[in-house]
C-alpha positions as YAML, in Angstrom:
chain: A
units: angstrom
residues:
- id: 1
  name: MET
  ca: [0.00, 0.00, 0.00]
- id: 2
  name: ARG
  ca: [2.75, 2.36, 0.89]
- id: 3
  name: SER
  ca: [4.65, 1.77, -2.33]
- id: 4
  name: SER
  ca: [1.58, 2.46, -4.49]
- id: 5
  name: SER
  ca: [0.92, 5.77, -2.73]
- id: 6
  name: THR
  ca: [4.62, 6.65, -3.17]
- id: 7
  name: LYS
  ca: [4.34, 5.82, -6.88]
- id: 8
  name: ILE
  ca: [1.21, 7.94, -7.19]
- id: 9
  name: LEU
  ca: [2.92, 10.83, -5.37]
- id: 10
  name: ILE
  ca: [5.97, 10.59, -7.65]
- id: 11
  name: LEU
  ca: [3.67, 10.43, -10.68]
- id: 12
  name: VAL
  ca: [1.72, 13.50, -9.49]
- id: 13
  name: VAL
  ca: [4.96, 15.42, -8.88]
- id: 14
  name: LEU
  ca: [6.28, 14.50, -12.36]
- id: 15
  name: ILE
  ca: [3.00, 15.49, -14.03]
- id: 16
  name: THR
  ca: [2.99, 18.80, -12.10]
- id: 17
  name: LEU
  ca: [6.58, 19.50, -13.16]
- id: 18
  name: ALA
  ca: [5.73, 18.67, -16.78]
- id: 19
  name: VAL
  ca: [2.68, 20.96, -16.73]
- id: 20
  name: PHE
  ca: [4.64, 23.88, -15.20]
- id: 21
  name: GLY
  ca: [7.51, 23.27, -17.61]
- id: 22
  name: GLY
  ca: [5.04, 23.35, -20.50]
- id: 23
  name: PHE
  ca: [3.49, 26.59, -19.20]
- id: 24
  name: TYR
  ca: [6.93, 28.17, -18.83]
- id: 25
  name: PHE
  ca: [7.87, 27.14, -22.36]
- id: 26
  name: VAL
  ca: [4.60, 28.46, -23.83]
- id: 27
  name: ILE
  ca: [4.78, 31.77, -21.94]
- id: 28
  name: HIS
  ca: [8.42, 32.27, -22.92]
- id: 29
  name: ARG
  ca: [7.57, 31.50, -26.55]
- id: 30
  name: ILE
  ca: [4.60, 33.94, -26.53]
- id: 31
  name: LYS
  ca: [6.81, 36.73, -25.14]
- id: 32
  name: ALA
  ca: [9.39, 36.14, -27.88]
- id: 33
  name: MET
  ca: [6.66, 36.15, -30.54]
- id: 34
  name: ASN
  ca: [5.22, 39.43, -29.16]
- id: 35
  name: ALA
  ca: [8.65, 41.08, -29.24]
- id: 36
  name: ALA
  ca: [9.18, 39.94, -32.85]
- id: 37
  name: ALA
  ca: [5.69, 41.17, -33.78]
- id: 38
  name: ASP
  ca: [6.41, 44.61, -32.27]
- id: 39
  name: VAL
  ca: [9.60, 44.91, -34.32]
- id: 40
  name: LEU
  ca: [7.79, 43.86, -37.49]
- id: 41
  name: LYS
  ca: [4.93, 46.27, -36.78]
- id: 42
  name: SER
  ca: [7.39, 49.15, -36.38]
- id: 43
  name: GLU
  ca: [9.12, 48.24, -39.65]
- id: 44
  name: VAL
  ca: [5.79, 48.00, -41.48]
- id: 45
  name: VAL
  ca: [4.72, 51.44, -40.21]
- id: 46
  name: ASP
  ca: [8.08, 52.91, -41.27]
- id: 47
  name: ALA
  ca: [7.75, 51.33, -44.71]
- id: 48
  name: GLN
  ca: [4.19, 52.63, -45.09]
- id: 49
  name: VAL
  ca: [5.28, 56.16, -44.20]
- id: 50
  name: ARG
  ca: [8.15, 56.00, -46.71]
- id: 51
  name: THR
  ca: [5.83, 54.57, -49.37]
- id: 52
  name: LEU
  ca: [3.28, 57.34, -48.83]
- id: 53
  name: LYS
  ca: [5.99, 60.00, -48.99]
- id: 54
  name: ASN
  ca: [7.49, 58.49, -52.15]
- id: 55
  name: GLU
  ca: [4.07, 58.22, -53.77]
- id: 56
  name: SER
  ca: [3.35, 61.84, -52.93]
- id: 57
  name: LEU
  ca: [6.64, 62.95, -54.48]
- id: 58
  name: ARG
  ca: [5.99, 60.80, -57.57]
- id: 59
  name: GLN
  ca: [2.56, 62.36, -58.04]
- id: 60
  name: VAL
  ca: [4.08, 65.84, -57.81]
- id: 61
  name: ALA
  ca: [6.70, 64.94, -60.42]
- id: 62
  name: ILE
  ca: [4.06, 63.53, -62.77]
- id: 63
  name: SER
  ca: [1.79, 66.54, -62.54]
- id: 64
  name: GLY
  ca: [4.34, 68.70, -64.39]
- id: 65
  name: ALA
  ca: [5.55, 72.26, -64.38]
- id: 66
  name: ASP
  ca: [2.24, 73.73, -63.20]
- id: 67
  name: GLU
  ca: [2.84, 71.92, -59.91]
- id: 68
  name: LEU
  ca: [6.22, 73.59, -59.33]
- id: 69
  name: GLY
  ca: [4.74, 75.41, -56.35]
- id: 70
  name: LYS
  ca: [4.32, 72.11, -54.54]
- id: 71
  name: ILE
  ca: [7.99, 71.29, -55.04]
- id: 72
  name: GLU
  ca: [8.94, 74.74, -53.75]
- id: 73
  name: LYS
  ca: [7.31, 73.79, -50.43]
- id: 74
  name: TYR
  ca: [10.21, 71.37, -49.88]
- id: 75
  name: ILE
  ca: [12.62, 74.32, -49.95]
- id: 76
  name: ILE
  ca: [13.15, 76.53, -46.91]
- id: 77
  name: GLU
  ca: [12.24, 80.17, -47.40]
- id: 78
  name: ASP
  ca: [14.91, 82.77, -46.72]
- id: 79
  name: GLY
  ca: [14.62, 83.92, -43.11]
- id: 80
  name: LYS
  ca: [12.93, 80.70, -41.92]
- id: 81
  name: GLU
  ca: [16.18, 78.94, -40.97]
- id: 82
  name: VAL
  ca: [15.66, 79.52, -37.24]
- id: 83
  name: ASP
  ca: [12.18, 78.00, -37.45]
- id: 84
  name: VAL
  ca: [13.58, 74.88, -39.12]
- id: 85
  name: VAL
  ca: [16.35, 74.53, -36.53]
- id: 86
  name: GLN
  ca: [13.79, 74.93, -33.74]
- id: 87
  name: GLN
  ca: [11.61, 72.33, -35.44]
- id: 88
  name: ILE
  ca: [14.52, 69.85, -35.57]
- id: 89
  name: GLU
  ca: [15.38, 70.56, -31.93]
- id: 90
  name: GLY
  ca: [11.70, 70.06, -31.05]
- id: 91
  name: ILE
  ca: [11.75, 66.69, -32.80]
- id: 92
  name: ALA
  ca: [14.84, 65.68, -30.79]
- id: 93
  name: ALA
  ca: [13.12, 66.68, -27.54]
- id: 94
  name: ALA
  ca: [9.83, 65.01, -28.53]
- id: 95
  name: SER
  ca: [11.76, 61.84, -29.35]
- id: 96
  name: GLY
  ca: [13.04, 61.71, -25.77]
- id: 97
  name: LEU
  ca: [16.63, 62.63, -26.62]
- id: 98
  name: THR
  ca: [18.92, 65.13, -25.02]
- id: 99
  name: TYR
  ca: [20.52, 67.21, -27.75]
- id: 100
  name: ASN
  ca: [22.94, 69.97, -28.59]
- id: 101
  name: THR
  ca: [22.93, 71.90, -31.86]
- id: 102
  name: ASP
  ca: [26.59, 72.11, -32.82]
- id: 103
  name: LEU
  ca: [26.56, 73.95, -36.15]
- id: 104
  name: ILE
  ca: [24.23, 75.91, -38.40]
- id: 105
  name: ALA
  ca: [25.75, 77.15, -41.65]
- id: 106
  name: ALA
  ca: [24.73, 78.12, -45.17]
- id: 107
  name: LYS
  ca: [26.91, 76.66, -47.94]
- id: 108
  name: GLU
  ca: [27.15, 77.49, -51.61]
- id: 109
  name: SER
  ca: [26.44, 74.67, -54.04]
- id: 110
  name: ALA
  ca: [27.44, 74.77, -57.71]
- id: 111
  name: THR
  ca: [24.20, 73.10, -58.76]
- id: 112
  name: LEU
  ca: [22.00, 75.33, -56.60]
- id: 113
  name: THR
  ca: [23.63, 78.75, -57.09]
- id: 114
  name: PRO
  ca: [22.10, 79.36, -60.56]
- id: 115
  name: GLN
  ca: [18.68, 78.65, -59.03]
- id: 116
  name: LYS
  ca: [19.34, 81.16, -56.21]
- id: 117
  name: LYS
  ca: [19.40, 78.41, -53.62]
- id: 118
  name: GLU
  ca: [22.00, 77.13, -51.15]
- id: 119
  name: LEU
  ca: [22.44, 74.35, -48.61]
- id: 120
  name: LEU
  ca: [21.60, 74.88, -44.96]
- id: 121
  name: THR
  ca: [23.79, 72.54, -42.90]
- id: 122
  name: ILE
  ca: [22.71, 71.63, -39.39]
- id: 123
  name: SER
  ca: [24.85, 69.52, -37.06]
- id: 124
  name: ILE
  ca: [23.22, 68.09, -33.93]
- id: 125
  name: SER
  ca: [24.48, 65.73, -31.20]
- id: 126
  name: THR
  ca: [21.99, 63.54, -29.32]
- id: 127
  name: VAL
  ca: [21.98, 61.08, -26.44]
- id: 128
  name: GLY
  ca: [19.22, 58.57, -25.74]
- id: 129
  name: THR
  ca: [17.94, 55.06, -26.29]
- id: 130
  name: TRP
  ca: [18.19, 53.30, -29.64]
- id: 131
  name: LYS
  ca: [14.41, 53.41, -29.98]
- id: 132
  name: ASN
  ca: [14.34, 57.19, -29.41]
- id: 133
  name: THR
  ca: [17.24, 57.74, -31.82]
- id: 134
  name: ARG
  ca: [15.40, 55.78, -34.55]
- id: 135
  name: LYS
  ca: [12.22, 57.73, -33.82]
- id: 136
  name: PHE
  ca: [14.18, 60.99, -34.23]
- id: 137
  name: LEU
  ca: [15.55, 59.90, -37.61]
- id: 138
  name: THR
  ca: [12.14, 58.73, -38.81]
- id: 139
  name: LEU
  ca: [10.59, 62.06, -37.89]
- id: 140
  name: ILE
  ca: [13.46, 63.97, -39.56]
- id: 141
  name: GLU
  ca: [12.94, 61.94, -42.75]
- id: 142
  name: ASN
  ca: [9.29, 62.98, -42.72]
- id: 143
  name: LEU
  ca: [9.87, 66.72, -42.45]
- id: 144
  name: PRO
  ca: [8.20, 68.68, -45.26]
- id: 145
  name: TYR
  ca: [11.64, 69.60, -46.63]
- id: 146
  name: ASN
  ca: [14.24, 67.89, -48.77]
- id: 147
  name: VAL
  ca: [16.45, 66.61, -45.93]
- id: 148
  name: LYS
  ca: [19.71, 64.81, -46.71]
- id: 149
  name: ILE
  ca: [21.66, 63.09, -43.95]
- id: 150
  name: ASP
  ca: [25.29, 63.91, -44.80]
- id: 151
  name: PHE
  ca: [26.89, 62.35, -41.73]
- id: 152
  name: ALA
  ca: [25.85, 60.04, -38.91]
- id: 153
  name: ASP
  ca: [28.04, 58.74, -36.11]
- id: 154
  name: LEU
  ca: [26.35, 56.45, -33.59]
- id: 155
  name: SER
  ca: [28.04, 54.85, -30.60]
- id: 156
  name: LEU
  ca: [26.76, 52.80, -27.70]
- id: 157
  name: ARG
  ca: [27.81, 54.30, -24.38]
- id: 158
  name: SER
  ca: [29.05, 52.24, -21.46]
- id: 159
  name: GLY
  ca: [28.19, 53.45, -17.98]
- id: 160
  name: ASP
  ca: [30.97, 55.09, -15.99]
- id: 161
  name: GLY
  ca: [29.01, 56.91, -13.32]
- id: 162
  name: THR
  ca: [28.47, 60.09, -15.36]
- id: 163
  name: GLN
  ca: [26.49, 58.43, -18.14]
- id: 164
  name: GLU
  ca: [24.01, 55.59, -18.34]
- id: 165
  name: ALA
  ca: [24.95, 52.26, -19.91]
- id: 166
  name: GLY
  ca: [22.93, 51.34, -22.97]
- id: 167
  name: GLU
  ca: [22.42, 54.90, -24.19]
- id: 168
  name: TRP
  ca: [23.39, 55.87, -27.71]
- id: 169
  name: ALA
  ca: [25.45, 58.96, -28.40]
- id: 170
  name: ALA
  ca: [24.90, 60.23, -31.95]
- id: 171
  name: LYS
  ca: [26.08, 63.06, -34.11]
- id: 172
  name: PHE
  ca: [24.15, 63.93, -37.26]
- id: 173
  name: GLU
  ca: [24.74, 66.43, -40.01]
- id: 174
  name: PHE
  ca: [21.79, 67.35, -42.19]
- id: 175
  name: SER
  ca: [21.63, 69.40, -45.38]
- id: 176
  name: LEU
  ca: [18.46, 71.15, -46.49]
- id: 177
  name: VAL
  ca: [17.87, 73.27, -49.56]
- id: 178
  name: LYS
  ca: [17.02, 76.89, -48.79]
- id: 179
  name: LYS
  ca: [16.39, 79.98, -50.83]
- id: 180
  name: LYS
  ca: [19.33, 82.35, -50.95]
- id: 181
  name: ALA
  ca: [19.03, 85.80, -49.40]
- id: 182
  name: GLN
  ca: [18.29, 88.38, -52.13]
...
């Protein structure tokens, strides 16, 4: 009698361990699937935004010379440089990054000079999570201007007491087309 109750107890313990092991495996698998789904969802949203922007630009190009005014909207008006810089700084702040604007300069361009346009170069340094840095770049890409990223330097910080481990330090240099001062 005693050996059958011991066998039943061992069997119950083994079944319980198997059930909990199965639950742990299933829960762990569901968490991994959710994380992968979140990454895919983010990539799909980014791709949709880029597709919509590209389609909009393609439609403008197809519509011809009478739609030149729409293209001009992608060019910064003379005197609006400060507004654009403040907009970029606002995007950095809204993305959850700490930032410092390092350089703002207007540069001549051989291809733009005959059209009375020049390049506005903005250099900005940021610190924050990878997610926030990507969000910043996505929002910059979606500005209503022709933004070109000329330079990007990203580095993962290691904590040393003055900075947090896992943060990304980044330096970006953007060029935007602006109308030249008359």
